[in-house]
N, C-alpha and C positions, 0 to 999 in steps of 0.2 A: 639379624636382630642386635639391635644396639645392647651394647654390655649395659645392665643396670648398677643402679648405683651405689659406691661401697657403702654397708654399713656403716654406723658411727661407733665409735670405739667405746664400750664403758668409762664413766667417767669416775676414777678413784678419790675418795673421800680421804684426805690425808690431811695431817696436823701441819704446819709452819717447818715446826725441829725437823720430822724428816724430811718432808719438800725439800730446804736447801740445803742437805747431802744427799741428795738426788742426783749428784756429778754427772754419774756416768749413762748414755745413752746409745741404742743401739736397733738398728734394723734387722729383720727378721727373714730379709729375703733379697735379692741383689738388684731387684727390681728397682732402680732411680726413684720412683715415685711411692717406695714400700712406707709406710707409714714410720715414725720415729718413736721411740717408747723411751721414757727415764727408768731408770730401772730403782725403786723405792729400797730402801736398806734393810725393810722389815720382809723382800724378798717375793714382789710385786712388779709386776711389769705396771706402765701407766702412759696412755699415747693422750686421755685427758684428769683434767684432775679439776675437781667439785670442791669448795670452802667456802665460809661464812666467816664473815671477821669483821671486825670495822674500821672504816676507812677512817684513815687520820691524819693523810695528806696527800695533795694532788697537784702534779704541776706539769704546763706544758714546758715540755724539755726539746720541744722541734726547732728547727732553726728552720728551712727552707715552708715549711707545713707544722700544721702542728700532729703531737707526735705526747701523748699523755702516758704522764706516770702515775701509779697511784701508789701508795702504801697501808698494807690492808693486816690489821693485827688480829690473830686468833688467843688462845691464853697461853700459846707456847710459845708463838715469834710472830715473826713479819714476811710477807708475803709482798712480792713486790709485780705489779702489773704495769704493761706497756703496751698501747693501742693506738695507734695512729690511721692511715688513709686506707688501712685494709682490713679495719677492723672498726669501719664507721659507727655501728649501734654503740660499741663497746667504749668510743671516744668520744660520742657524743654524752653517753647517761655520765661518763668522768667528767666533762666538759661542766654537767649540770648538775651533780650530786654539791650538795653542800657538806663539808667533814664539821663534826662529826658523824658518822651515818652509819647503821647493821647495812651490810652488803652480801648478794651470793654473788661469785664467779664460777664456770663454768668457761674453761677453757688448756691450753695444749702448755705441756714443761718445754721451755728452752733454756738452755744451758750457753753460755760464753767464756770466754778465756781471760783474765786479765793482765795488763802487761809482765806482774808476777807470777802469773802462772794459777794463778785462782781462779776455781771453776765457781761462777757465778750461776742460779738458776734465776728465773722467774717466769712469769705466767703471762700468754697472749690471749686476751682473754675473747671468747666466741660470745658472750652474754654477763654482764652486771645487774641484778639486779635489787633496787634495794628492798629491804624484809625487817623483822620486827625482832623483838629480844627474844620472843617466844621459839620465833623458826631457829635463829641461831644458837637457842639453848638445844634444840634438837638435832641440829647439826654435829655441835661438839659432844654431845650422848652418844649420838650411832656412832661419829668418828673416832670416840673412843674406843669403841665395840668391837671396832672395825680394826684397827689398832691392836689391838690385845689378842683378837685370832689372828692375825698376820704374825703378830711373834710367837703366839705357841705355835703354828705351823712349822713358823723357821725352825723353831727350837727342838719340834719334832723331828724334822729334817735332819737337823744335825747329830741327833741322838740314834737316827736308823744310817746315817753315811758314816758310825764307829763299828758298821759290822760289817758284813759281808754286804760288797757294792755289786752292782751290774747286775745282780741277778731279779729285779722289781721292776716291776714300769714306774713310770718317775710320771708323774704329772707334770705340767704343765708349772705351774704352781710351785714344784720342789725342783724344778731346773733353774726357775729363776733366784729358789732362796742359798743353792748353790752359784750362782753368779754373785750375790748379793755376797758373799763368804770372801767367793776370791776380788772381786772389786773394789770391797770395802774392806776396813779396819774399823768397825764398827761394830759396837755392842746394840743388840737392836730392843734389850733390858731398857735402856737409858728412855726410847720411845715409848716403851708399856708404862715407863715412871711419868713421862709427861703426859699422857693420857689419862691415868688415875691420878695426875695434879688439877687437869681440865675438868673434870669431872668435881673433883672438892671444888674448884672456883664457881661453879655453875650456883652454889649454895651461898654466894656474897655479894648477887642481886645483880641488877642493872648499872654497868658503869657509866650508861649514857642518859640514863636515869638521877642518877649518885653527882656526877662529874662534871655533867658537860653546864659550858660547850667546852671543856678542859679534858684530853685523852691522854692526860702525862700517866693516870693509872693504870694504865694499859700495859699489859706485862712482857718486857723486850726481847727478844732472841738470847 
């Protein structure tokens, strides 16, 4: 009997400010085809991400063939997506879209190291869909909730870690929290503050309606 197709990993909702700090990647088996996960600083693994933001720029940066780079901002920072011949639908969408536009993106995190040793994080998109402001607002609200929940769980794990360790059963989530403590020198409260600020920004109106076609008022990282 042929092996059934693997199920897709859950796409994590994450703001740009946290995603761009997720430079540590890992696998959970020695299989050469094992999925690669990015470790979110709030203590969660992410093989796929889901985000909604404003496409502010796009550019074909390919040399021999089309290779599109898109700059997408949310209330906390900037995502960069790259799509070429191996992501034909996403590449076609980037080619056809006119900035500024709200877009929803599902894709896989990828990391690369620059010449000076800095780790950069970007997204290889599986799908890019143009959406409306209401969809963007719902994503911001839900992602803020998820982020705050992850920070709370991270803090709970830290509190328990100060007691007797090794005697209780650790959940997968807590394993990632401990991994994040080891790999990152970052304060998860930063991401909670960014999430709360993003919620406050929802009250400031639709920047595409107010500022179109100039996206200069979109927050920078």
